C-alpha positions as CSV (number, residue, x, y, z in Angstrom):
1,X,160.8,90.2,102.0
2,X,164.5,88.6,101.8
3,X,167.9,90.5,99.7
4,X,168.4,93.7,99.2
5,X,168.9,93.9,96.1
6,X,168.2,96.6,93.8
7,X,165.8,96.0,90.7
8,X,168.1,97.1,88.4
9,X,170.2,94.2,88.9
10,X,168.7,92.2,87.8
11,X,168.1,92.2,83.9
12,X,165.2,90.9,83.2
13,X,163.2,93.3,86.2
14,X,164.9,96.4,84.0
15,X,163.3,96.2,81.3
16,X,160.6,97.0,83.5
17,X,160.9,99.9,84.6
18,X,161.3,101.3,81.5
19,X,157.6,102.2,80.8
20,X,156.7,104.6,78.1
21,X,154.9,104.1,74.9
22,X,157.9,104.2,72.1
23,X,157.7,106.9,69.4
24,X,156.4,104.5,67.1
25,X,153.3,103.1,69.2
26,X,152.4,106.4,69.6
27,X,152.9,107.6,66.8
28,X,150.4,105.1,65.6
29,X,148.0,105.0,69.3
30,X,147.9,109.2,68.6
31,X,147.4,109.3,64.6
32,X,143.7,108.7,63.9
33,X,141.1,106.1,64.7
34,X,137.7,107.0,65.9
35,X,136.7,105.5,69.0
36,X,133.1,105.1,70.3
37,X,132.3,108.5,72.8
38,X,129.0,108.7,69.9
39,X,130.1,110.7,67.7
40,X,130.8,107.5,65.2
41,X,128.0,106.1,63.7
42,X,126.6,102.6,65.1
43,X,124.8,102.6,69.3
44,X,128.6,103.7,71.5
45,X,128.9,100.1,71.9
46,X,131.7,99.9,70.1
47,X,134.7,101.5,67.8
48,X,134.0,101.5,64.2
49,X,136.4,101.6,61.6
50,X,139.7,100.9,64.5
51,X,143.2,101.6,62.8
52,X,144.9,98.2,62.9
53,X,148.1,99.7,64.2
54,X,147.0,101.7,67.6
55,X,145.2,98.7,67.5
56,X,148.5,96.5,68.0
57,X,150.5,99.1,69.7
58,X,148.3,99.7,72.7
59,X,147.3,95.7,72.5
60,X,151.0,94.9,72.5
61,X,151.4,96.9,75.6
62,X,148.6,95.9,77.0
63,X,150.8,92.9,76.8
64,X,153.7,93.6,77.8
65,X,151.8,96.0,81.4
66,X,150.1,92.5,81.5
67,X,154.0,90.1,81.7
68,X,155.2,93.2,84.3
69,X,151.8,92.4,86.6
70,X,153.0,87.9,86.8
71,X,156.7,89.3,87.0
72,X,155.2,91.2,89.9
73,X,152.9,87.5,91.4
74,X,156.4,86.1,90.8
75,X,158.7,88.4,92.7
76,X,155.8,88.3,96.0
77,X,156.1,84.5,95.3
78,X,159.2,83.8,95.9
79,X,159.8,87.1,99.0
80,X,161.3,89.5,96.7
81,X,162.9,92.4,99.0
82,X,159.5,95.0,99.3
83,X,161.1,98.4,97.6
84,X,162.0,96.9,94.6
85,X,158.6,95.0,94.6
86,X,157.2,98.7,95.5
87,X,159.2,99.9,91.8
88,X,157.9,97.4,89.4
89,X,154.0,98.4,90.4
90,X,155.6,101.7,90.6
91,X,156.5,100.5,87.1
92,X,153.1,98.8,86.1
93,X,151.5,101.8,87.1
94,X,153.3,104.4,85.0
95,X,152.7,101.6,82.2
96,X,149.3,102.1,83.1
97,X,148.6,105.8,83.1
98,X,150.7,105.6,79.5
99,X,148.7,103.7,77.4
100,X,145.8,106.1,79.2
101,X,146.6,109.8,77.4
102,X,147.8,107.5,74.0
103,X,143.5,106.8,74.6
104,X,142.7,109.8,75.9
105,X,144.9,111.7,73.2
106,X,143.4,109.7,70.6
107,X,139.3,111.2,72.0
108,X,140.6,114.4,71.8
109,X,142.2,114.2,68.7
110,X,138.8,112.9,67.1
111,X,135.8,112.2,68.5
112,X,135.7,114.6,70.7
113,X,137.2,117.3,68.6
114,X,133.9,116.1,66.0
115,X,131.7,116.4,69.1
116,X,132.8,120.0,68.6
117,X,132.8,120.8,65.2
118,X,129.5,118.6,64.8
119,X,127.1,122.0,65.4
120,X,124.7,119.8,67.7
121,X,125.2,122.7,71.2
122,X,123.5,118.6,72.5
123,X,126.3,116.4,71.3
124,X,129.8,119.4,72.4
125,X,127.5,119.9,75.7
126,X,127.3,116.1,76.0
127,X,131.4,116.4,75.3
128,X,132.4,118.4,76.9
129,X,131.1,116.8,80.0
130,X,132.2,113.0,79.5
131,X,135.4,115.2,79.5
132,X,134.8,117.0,82.4
133,X,135.0,113.7,83.5
134,X,138.1,111.5,82.4
135,X,140.0,114.7,82.9
136,X,138.9,114.5,86.9
137,X,139.3,110.8,86.9
138,X,143.1,110.8,84.8
139,X,143.9,113.5,87.0
140,X,143.9,111.6,90.2
């Protein structure tokens, strides 16, 4: 790839590097919202009563990440310096991990807590298994 400019030299690319959830987004994501784990009524295929603030915060974050991915494609098309592309790729990966952490926090706070406190041993055991699987997948 051509050019040895840093990703931080372009103001458009500089904003891609900061991928942490804003405090307002994090509090909205973690404040409430049941998810589709079976701890809530329904068939477990979709969330019931999702908090609009949580949905908006996650949706906004994912749209921002989508823009970052399009930017990565443009960098490849423009034959940008490999190190710059790799920096932006790392940035996108961290942004996705941040969304995953927020969703996991919400799941633990609401769904897992309810399932474990339900008094139903089978439901609690299923939740423990689900949590172990989620921890394993998110630790990779």
